[in-house]
Phi, psi and omega in degrees: 000141185269153179277121183292344182274354182270130181247131179262123181240123175261128181233163176273125181299333180262020180300139181298145179293155182284344185265014178293141180291152183282138173274320182217146179269148181305311182300318182296316179298315178300314181298314180297317181295318179295317181295317179294319178294322175298315177299320177298315182295321179295319179296316178295320178298315180295314184295321180286327173296320179295322180289327179127122181243014184272174174257121184261170181300333180267358182132197183287148176287170188300329183264002186301299183290318178298325178302309186291325179293317179294326178293319177295315181298317178295320178297318178297320176295316177302317178298317178299319180295313179299317179299318179293324181290319184283338184306137186280331184290163186277352179071038184269000178292132180288132172279316178211135177268168183301319182288324177293319180294327176298317179293324175297318180296325178303330180267317189291311185299311180294325181292324174296319178289339180300326184295304180293328179294326178298323179292329185272314186256350182095161186296316189284320176291320176299319178294321176301312182296314181299311181295314180296318181297313178300317183293321182283310187279307186276315182280345183053043179266149183302144186299319184294320179293319179295318181289321179294318178296315179297320178296312182297318179296313180296321177295317179298319177292322176301311181297322181291307185284309187278320184264310185288314187252353179053049177269135182279118178238160177296129180241151180245197183297327182294314177296323177293326178299325177269009174087020179252000000 
């Protein structure tokens, strides 16, 4: 019989240490996010005001509802900014530490490179490379398992999109070699 007081915790052996220095503070990230969202709301308010926010004989003008939604969004952002300014704590909580940010970049950079590679090699080959790369480098899975999984996934997506549903997807030299 198991002891109900015992807790099993599964952890990543490569988990970043807790003492890593902060790259960004929680308060700073919240303030920047609120300010950018407020700027977007103001832009939407202006554009919809320019389009027309009145009530016409046939109903609301094109900008009526989007203007009010943007106004509510802007008000919520202003409330959040004021709340962050008035808050008593110093905002020293880390939003992301250096070691956590490194792990985020391990995912972000290859995914960002995936977009131009897709235009050059095609969707299926680029997906094969991305999946296999993630599995080998980030997941530390054996290369043969990673390559097999990436191949099966890419082949299944090719069969689904190109053969079953005839959806036009970006193709590269390999697909052209096979007549697609």
